[in-house]
C-alpha positions in Angstrom: 0.0 0.0 0.0 1.1 3.6 -0.6 0.8 6.6 1.7 -2.2 8.0 -0.2 -4.3 4.9 0.1 -3.2 4.5 3.8 -4.3 8.1 4.6 -7.6 7.8 2.7 -8.3 4.5 4.4 -7.5 5.9 7.9 -9.6 9.1 7.3 -12.5 7.1 6.0 -12.3 4.6 8.9 -12.3 7.5 11.5 -15.3 9.1 9.8 -17.2 5.8 9.7 -16.3 5.1 13.4 -17.2 8.6 14.6 -19.4 8.4 17.6 -18.9 4.6 17.8 -15.5 3.0 18.3 -13.8 6.4 17.8 -14.9 9.1 20.2 -13.1 12.3 19.3 -12.4 14.5 22.3 -12.1 18.3 22.6 -8.4 18.1 21.6 -9.4 16.3 18.4 -12.1 18.9 17.8 -9.7 21.8 18.4 -7.1 20.3 16.1 -9.7 19.8 13.4 -11.1 23.3 13.8 -7.6 24.9 13.8 -6.7 23.0 10.7 -10.0 23.9 8.9 -9.4 27.6 9.7 -5.8 27.5 8.6 -6.8 25.6 5.4 -9.5 28.2 4.6 -7.0 31.0 5.3 -4.6 29.4 2.8 -7.0 29.3 -0.1 -8.5 25.9 0.8 -5.2 24.1 0.8 -3.4 22.3 3.7 0.3 22.2 3.5 2.9 20.1 5.4 4.2 23.3 7.0 0.8 24.3 8.3 0.0 20.9 9.7 3.4 20.5 11.3 3.3 24.0 12.8 -0.2 23.3 14.3 0.8 19.9 15.6 4.0 21.2 17.2 2.3 24.2 18.8 -0.9 22.7 20.0 -1.6 23.8 23.6 -4.9 22.1 24.2 -3.9 18.6 25.4 -3.4 16.9 22.1 -2.0 13.4 22.5 0.7 12.3 20.0 -0.7 8.8 20.2 -4.2 9.8 19.3 -5.8 8.7 16.0 -6.4 12.3 14.7 -2.8 13.4 15.6 -1.4 10.3 13.9 -3.5 10.9 10.8 -2.4 14.5 10.5 1.3 13.7 11.1 1.1 11.1 8.2 -0.7 13.6 6.1 2.0 16.3 6.7 4.7 13.8 5.6 2.6 12.8 2.6 2.2 16.5 1.5 6.0 16.9 1.4 6.0 14.5 -1.7 4.7 16.5 -4.7 4.5 13.3 -6.8 2.1 11.6 -4.4 0.3 14.7 -3.5 -0.6 15.6 -7.1 -1.6 12.0 -8.0 -5.3 11.0 -8.3 -4.9 8.8 -5.2 -3.3 11.8 -3.4 -6.2 14.1 -4.2 -8.7 11.5 -3.0 -6.7 11.1 0.2 -6.7 14.8 0.8 -10.4 15.0 0.1 -11.1 12.3 2.7 -8.9 14.1 5.2 -10.7 17.4 4.5 -14.2 15.8 4.9 -13.1 14.3 8.2 -11.7 17.6 9.4 -14.9 19.4 8.5 -17.0 16.9 10.3 -15.0 16.8 13.5 -14.6 20.6 13.5 -18.4 20.9 13.5 -18.8 18.8 16.6 -20.0 20.5 19.7 -17.5 20.9 22.6 -17.1 17.8 24.7 -17.5 15.5 21.7 -20.6 13.8 20.2 
């Protein structure tokens, strides 16, 4: 498997499991909201630099072992590779990540 399909699969699984096996907490919601706002401020594009900056500077109890953190760390690494990022599979992976971010960012405080 390549990075794009791994990222798409992980984002799709988290979206499917939302409210069931995966219960995002306020740290996940804050991460998603911060990334959505940064994405929108950047013309609708997430970059490795934006994601990495947010992950490194999170001050709201984000856990490096959490599913959302792990997905975004992998996405940042993936975005550093223009060949993968610009591929059809890469665009599909980023679409899945963006849909997940939009969904989690819209959750009320304290989760589902």
